[in-house]
C-alpha positions in Angstrom: 8.4 -11.3 17.3 4.9 -10.4 14.9 4.5 -13.1 11.9 5.6 -10.5 9.7 8.8 -9.3 11.4 9.9 -12.8 10.9 8.4 -13.7 7.6 10.8 -10.0 6.6 13.7 -11.3 8.6 13.8 -15.2 6.9 14.0 -13.1 3.4 16.0 -10.7 4.5 18.7 -13.9 5.0 17.5 -15.7 2.0 18.0 -12.2 0.0 21.7 -11.8 1.5 23.0 -16.0 0.6 21.8 -15.4 -3.4 23.5 -11.7 -2.8 20.5 -10.7 -4.9 21.3 -6.3 -4.0 18.1 -5.4 -4.3 16.3 -7.6 -2.9 18.4 -7.2 0.8 18.7 -3.2 0.1 14.8 -3.3 0.2 14.2 -5.5 3.1 16.5 -3.8 4.5 14.9 -0.3 4.3 11.7 -1.8 5.4 12.8 -3.7 8.6 14.7 -0.5 9.2 11.0 1.7 9.2 9.5 -1.1 11.5 12.7 -0.6 14.1 11.8 3.1 13.8 8.3 2.6 14.2 8.7 0.7 17.9 12.1 3.0 18.5 9.0 5.8 18.2 7.2 4.9 21.7 3.9 4.9 18.8 0.9 1.7 18.8 1.4 0.2 15.3 -0.1 -2.9 12.9 3.7 -4.2 11.8 1.6 -4.3 8.7 1.3 -0.7 8.5 4.9 -0.5 7.2 5.3 -2.0 4.5 2.5 0.2 3.5 3.6 3.0 3.7 6.5 2.2 2.5 4.6 0.7 -0.8 3.0 4.3 -0.4 6.6 6.5 -0.6 7.4 4.5 -3.3 4.8 4.9 -5.7 4.9 9.1 -5.3 7.9 8.2 -6.0 8.1 6.6 -9.2 4.4 9.3 -9.7 6.9 11.8 -9.3 10.1 10.1 -11.6 7.7 10.1 -14.4 6.6 13.9 -14.6 10.5 13.8 -14.3 10.5 11.8 -17.5 13.3 9.5 -15.3 12.9 6.1 -16.2 15.9 4.3 -15.3 14.8 5.4 -11.8 10.8 5.1 -12.0 12.3 1.4 -13.2 14.3 1.0 -9.9 11.5 1.5 -8.0 8.8 -0.7 -9.3 11.4 -3.8 -9.1 11.6 -2.4 -5.6 8.1 -2.0 -4.9 6.5 -5.5 -6.0 10.1 -7.1 -3.6 7.1 -4.6 -0.5 4.1 -5.7 -2.6 4.5 -8.8 -1.0 4.3 -8.3 2.2 1.2 -6.3 1.5 -2.3 -8.3 2.1 -3.6 -9.2 -0.7 -5.9 -6.7 -2.2 -9.9 -6.4 -3.3 -10.3 -6.9 -6.7 -11.6 -4.8 -9.1 -15.2 -6.7 -9.4 -15.3 -6.6 -5.4 -14.1 -3.0 -4.8 -16.9 -2.3 -7.6 -19.9 -4.3 -5.3 -18.6 -2.5 -2.0 -19.1 0.6 -3.5 -22.6 0.8 -5.1 -23.9 -1.0 -2.1 -22.6 2.2 0.0 -24.0 4.9 -2.2 -27.5 3.2 -2.9 -27.8 2.0 0.9 -27.2 5.7 1.4 -28.0 7.9 -1.1 -24.6 10.4 -1.1 -24.7 13.1 -4.1 -21.6 14.5 -5.4 -20.7 17.0 -1.9 -20.7 13.4 0.1 -17.8 12.2 -1.3 -15.8 11.9 2.0 -17.9 10.3 4.0 -18.5 7.9 1.3 -15.0 6.9 0.6 -14.8 6.8 4.7 -18.0 4.9 5.4 -16.4 2.1 2.4 -13.0 2.7 3.6 -14.2 1.3 7.2 -15.8 -1.4 5.0 -12.6 -2.5 3.3 -9.9 -1.8 5.3 -6.4 -2.8 4.2 -7.6 -4.5 1.0 -7.8 -1.9 -1.5 -6.2 1.4 -2.4 -7.3 4.7 -1.9 -6.5 6.0 -4.8 -9.4 3.2 -6.8 -11.3 3.6 -4.1 -11.5 7.8 -5.0 -12.0 7.1 -8.2 -14.3 5.2 -8.5 -16.6 7.1 -6.3 -15.5 9.9 -8.0 -16.8 8.8 -11.7 -20.1 7.8 -9.8 -21.1 10.7 -7.2 -20.4 12.9 -10.4 
């Protein structure tokens, strides 16, 4: 059993004992996503599941913000906080800026090479950066 799966299961049991309905619900959803991935027969990393679930939550938060639905935004932010416990620790803004500067200076990218620059940076940083942050920083530096 993967460490993440064991951790999720243990925390679900604790949330159920504590009668924390929100936490129980969120952990069940993440575990359900893992079950779907396992049954799909496709290769996946357990760490990708909370990451994709967090991405869905962020997108939903943005949509509800546009609609002005503050109650839904608040509820989804609570869920996101729970899911983020299972994500790898993110790179600091200073470290990210340093990596972006290194990649851009060593490759002499221009504004039209944004996709190439993004690819190199994301490959170098992996799961420890938010793609939107990288995109904003690269756009700021190249344009």
